[in-house]
C-alpha positions in Angstrom: -0.3 0.2 22.0 -0.9 2.8 18.9 2.6 1.3 17.2 1.3 -2.3 17.4 -2.2 -1.4 15.5 0.0 0.3 12.4 2.3 -2.3 12.2 -0.4 -4.9 12.2 -2.2 -2.8 9.3 1.4 -2.6 7.3 1.3 -6.5 7.8 -2.4 -6.8 6.8 -1.2 -4.6 3.8 1.7 -6.3 2.6 -0.1 -9.9 3.4 -3.0 -8.5 1.1 -0.2 -7.6 -1.7 1.7 -10.7 -1.9 -1.6 -13.0 -2.2 -2.9 -10.0 -5.3 0.5 -10.9 -6.8 0.8 -14.2 -6.3 -3.0 -14.8 -8.0 -1.4 -12.8 -10.5 1.6 -14.6 -11.5 -0.4 -17.8 -11.7 -3.9 -16.3 -13.8 -2.3 -13.3 -15.6 -5.6 -11.4 -14.5 -3.9 -7.7 -15.0 -6.4 -6.6 -12.4 -4.7 -8.0 -9.5 -1.8 -6.6 -10.5 -2.5 -3.3 -10.1 -4.3 -4.3 -7.0 -1.2 -5.6 -5.8 0.4 -3.2 -6.7 -2.0 -0.3 -4.7 -1.2 -2.5 -1.7 2.5 -2.6 -2.1 2.5 1.4 -1.8 -0.2 1.0 0.9 2.3 -0.9 3.2 4.6 1.9 2.4 2.5 4.2 3.5 1.4 2.3 6.7 5.3 1.5 7.6 5.5 5.4 6.8 3.0 5.8 9.8 4.8 3.5 12.2 8.1 5.1 11.5 6.5 8.4 12.1 5.1 7.8 15.2 8.4 5.8 16.4 10.2 9.2 15.5 10.8 12.5 17.2 8.2 15.2 16.6 11.3 17.2 14.2 11.4 14.6 11.5 8.0 15.4 9.7 6.6 12.3 7.3 2.8 13.4 6.9 3.9 14.5 3.5 5.4 11.2 2.2 2.3 9.3 4.0 -0.1 11.2 1.8 2.0 11.0 -1.6 2.7 7.0 -1.2 -1.8 6.6 -0.3 -2.1 9.1 -3.4 0.2 7.0 -5.4 -1.8 3.5 -4.5 -5.4 5.2 -5.5 -3.7 6.4 -8.9 -2.5 2.7 -9.4 -6.0 1.1 -8.6 -7.9 4.0 -10.3 -5.2 3.4 -13.7 -6.0 -0.4 -13.5 -9.6 0.0 -13.2 -9.8 2.3 -16.1 -7.3 0.4 -17.9 -8.5 -2.7 -17.5 -12.3 -1.5 -18.3 -11.6 -1.5 -22.0 
């Protein structure tokens, strides 16, 4: 059951990323671009979470998941700070 929930989280992030990047393509509002990139990396983080749950315990993907989540936060922070000026 947990795999289904994590997969739905990844799918939701993917849909949000697609909608944000589509909005950016239409309006060229750059904050949509940074938000879309953030959700792309969150999708990757959630996909790694699903893979981590499906694979045997010898493979540890926690560091990769944390790095991708940190990258997502850095992207959105960079976009917010950059677009403020």
